[in-house]
C-alpha positions as CSV (number, residue, x, y, z in Angstrom):
1,M,-52.0,220.0,27.1
2,T,-51.8,223.6,26.0
3,D,-48.6,225.2,24.9
4,V,-48.7,227.5,27.9
5,T,-49.0,224.5,30.3
6,R,-46.2,222.7,28.5
7,L,-43.9,225.8,28.6
8,K,-44.7,226.3,32.3
9,E,-43.7,222.7,33.0
10,Q,-40.5,223.1,31.1
11,L,-39.6,226.3,33.1
12,E,-40.4,224.4,36.3
13,R,-38.1,221.5,35.4
14,A,-35.3,223.9,34.3
15,E,-35.5,225.6,37.7
16,R,-35.4,222.3,39.6
17,V,-32.3,221.2,37.5
18,S,-30.6,224.5,38.2
19,R,-30.8,223.9,41.9
20,L,-29.2,220.4,41.8
21,L,-26.0,219.7,43.6
22,P,-23.0,219.1,41.3
23,R,-22.9,215.3,41.5
24,R,-26.7,215.1,41.1
25,L,-26.5,217.4,38.1
26,A,-23.8,215.2,36.6
27,M,-26.0,212.1,37.1
28,Y,-29.0,213.9,35.6
29,Q,-26.9,214.9,32.6
30,T,-25.6,211.4,32.2
31,I,-29.2,210.1,32.1
32,Q,-30.1,212.8,29.6
33,E,-27.3,211.8,27.3
34,Q,-27.7,208.1,27.6
35,K,-31.5,208.1,27.5
36,M,-31.7,205.1,29.9
37,I,-29.2,203.8,32.4
38,S,-28.7,201.3,35.2
39,A,-27.5,202.1,38.7
40,D,-24.5,199.9,38.0
41,Y,-23.6,202.2,35.1
42,L,-23.5,205.1,37.5
43,Y,-21.6,203.1,40.1
44,R,-18.8,202.6,37.5
45,N,-18.9,206.2,36.2
46,F,-18.8,207.7,39.6
47,A,-16.1,205.5,41.1
48,G,-15.0,206.7,44.4
49,T,-18.6,207.6,45.3
50,P,-20.2,205.0,47.6
51,A,-23.1,203.1,46.1
52,S,-25.4,204.1,49.0
53,T,-24.7,207.8,48.1
54,I,-25.6,207.1,44.4
55,R,-28.8,205.3,45.4
56,Y,-29.8,208.2,47.6
57,D,-29.0,210.7,44.9
58,L,-31.2,208.7,42.4
59,K,-34.0,208.7,44.9
60,Q,-33.7,212.4,45.4
61,L,-33.9,212.9,41.6
62,Q,-36.9,210.8,41.6
63,N,-38.5,212.7,44.3
64,A,-37.9,216.0,42.5
65,G,-39.7,214.5,39.5
66,L,-36.7,214.7,37.2
67,I,-36.2,211.0,36.6
68,K,-38.2,207.8,36.8
69,K,-37.3,204.3,37.7
70,L,-38.3,201.4,35.5
71,G,-38.5,198.2,37.5
72,S,-38.0,197.4,41.1
73,T,-35.2,194.9,41.2
74,R,-31.5,195.1,40.8
75,G,-31.9,195.4,37.0
76,A,-34.0,198.6,37.3
77,L,-33.3,201.4,34.8
78,Y,-33.6,205.1,35.1
79,Q,-34.8,207.6,32.6
80,L,-35.9,211.2,32.5
81,A,-39.4,211.7,33.7
């Protein structure tokens, strides 16, 4: 991968991150700080937000190519893509 391609990808990622809703941005930043987290960790840290909303937000972050899910069971972890 060339430096130009890498720089272009970084700029595209920064643009996608800048368009995130506040809660999704907070979730993204939490994953960025912790390196790898579980959905349960987010449920506890975003108390008052329904679990279904957190799952939806995680799916939207995955669809945007910002995070990836490791595993497919309840113990799945999330990290930056």
